[in-house]
C-alpha positions, 0 to 999 in steps of 0.5 A: 480833651476827650474827657469833656464828652466821655467823662460823666457821673451821677449827681443826685442833688444837682439832678433833683434841684435843676429838674425841679426848678426847670419844671416849676419855671416851665409850668409858670411860663406856660400858665403865664402865657395862657393868661395873656402875659408877655413873657420873653422866650429868649429869657426862658431859654437863658434860664433853662440852657445857660442857667440850669443846663450849665449847672447840670453839666457842672455836676454830671460832666467832666467838671463834676467828675474831677472836682474832687481830684484836681484843685483847678477843676474845683475852682472852675466849678465854683466860678461857674456856680457863683457867677455864670449860672446865677447870672443866667438864672437871674436874667431869666426873670423867674419872679416875673414868670412866677408872678405871671402865673399867679392870680391876684391874691397870689401876686399880692402876696408875692409882691409883699414878700419881695418888697418886705423888710427881709427882702430889703436887707438881703437885696441891699447892695452892701449885703449881696456884695459882701456875701459874694465877696466873702464866700470864696475866701471862706470856702478856700481858706478854711476847713470848709473846703476840705469838708466839701472834698471829703463829704458828699452831703457837704459838697451838695449843700455847698454848691446850692449855697454858692448858686443861691448867693450868686443869684441873690447878687445878680437878682439885686443888681440886674433888677430885671425882676421886681425888687424891694428897692431899685438902685442906680446902675451907676452904683452897680458899676462901681461895686462891680469894679471893686469886686473884680479887684477882690477876686484878683487878690484871692487869686494872688493869695491862692497862687503865692500862699500855702497849699490848701487841703494838703491832707486830702490831696496827698491821700489821693495818691494821684500820679498824673497831671500837675503836682499840687503846687502847679494844680493850685497855681492853675486854679488861682489863675482860673479864678483870677483871670476867668473871674475878671473876664466874666466880671467884664461881661457883666460890667458891659451889661451894667453899662448898657443898662446904665446908658438905658437908664440915663436915656430914660431919665433924659426923656423924663426930664424933657417931658417935664420941661415940655409940660412946664413950658405948656403950663407957662404958655397957658398962663402967659404967652412966652417963648419956648426958649424963655420957658426952658431957661426958667425951668433949667434955672430951678435945677441945682448947679452941677460941677460937671461930674457925672454922678451929680446928675443921678439923684441917689449918688448926688445925695450919697456923695454930696460934700 
């Protein structure tokens, strides 16, 4: 346990990327505040500490030190960079902060980029979900993994790719930043459940399947710690169980946003009914109960299934 605070290394790529991102975010945040924009300090702390801070420690701290020696430490590093760090970065609303720092012309260009055809493709639920699902499988079950262990350049680029894929996923799912198209949080909840099952399957494959990168780990000659099979078993358990735990936390966030969306839609529906009642009262004096009944009669009949109350899901699953 002492290694958590005593084991350190220098990692140029991690330091360079995190410092540049931190300086850019801080500059845009200060400039946006000076322009009078209402930017959340809590989200800024989330971006800097839980996002960039954890990313920096995963490269320089004990996780980075032993990521090339123990499989379970590498699995923990991948899990952190794929789920925890990107979630914090996306929750920090970097595009909102960037937009606040830009002038009218810059905002127009940024809005055009975030709503363009390319952005629509990459932020589509299918695209982001497939990328975050396939990345761990492609990494651990192909020669890519051994190349990461043997070559520092491949390792550095791979870790940046992992964070980028995770950020794309959470940016398109949380939707706290401007996005090309907003999707219902009910759909996000269904996707999250499916992804938790896929992570569990990968954990089982790593647990019961053949050893990965045996040539590299054998050449290390490590005579301490767990043997190769136990090392990979621990890594499989970390990726499976800790991945499910992080997925549960994210599911709670999605459920909260889903409840907020439902509450907002209920208010909008009440406002529409009140407007209809006011219009009918102006044209012909009728009771409030009669006007509300007439407005509700125009709504499509529901069988009681929750997703039939959501326009996107109702159209998608209409029988």
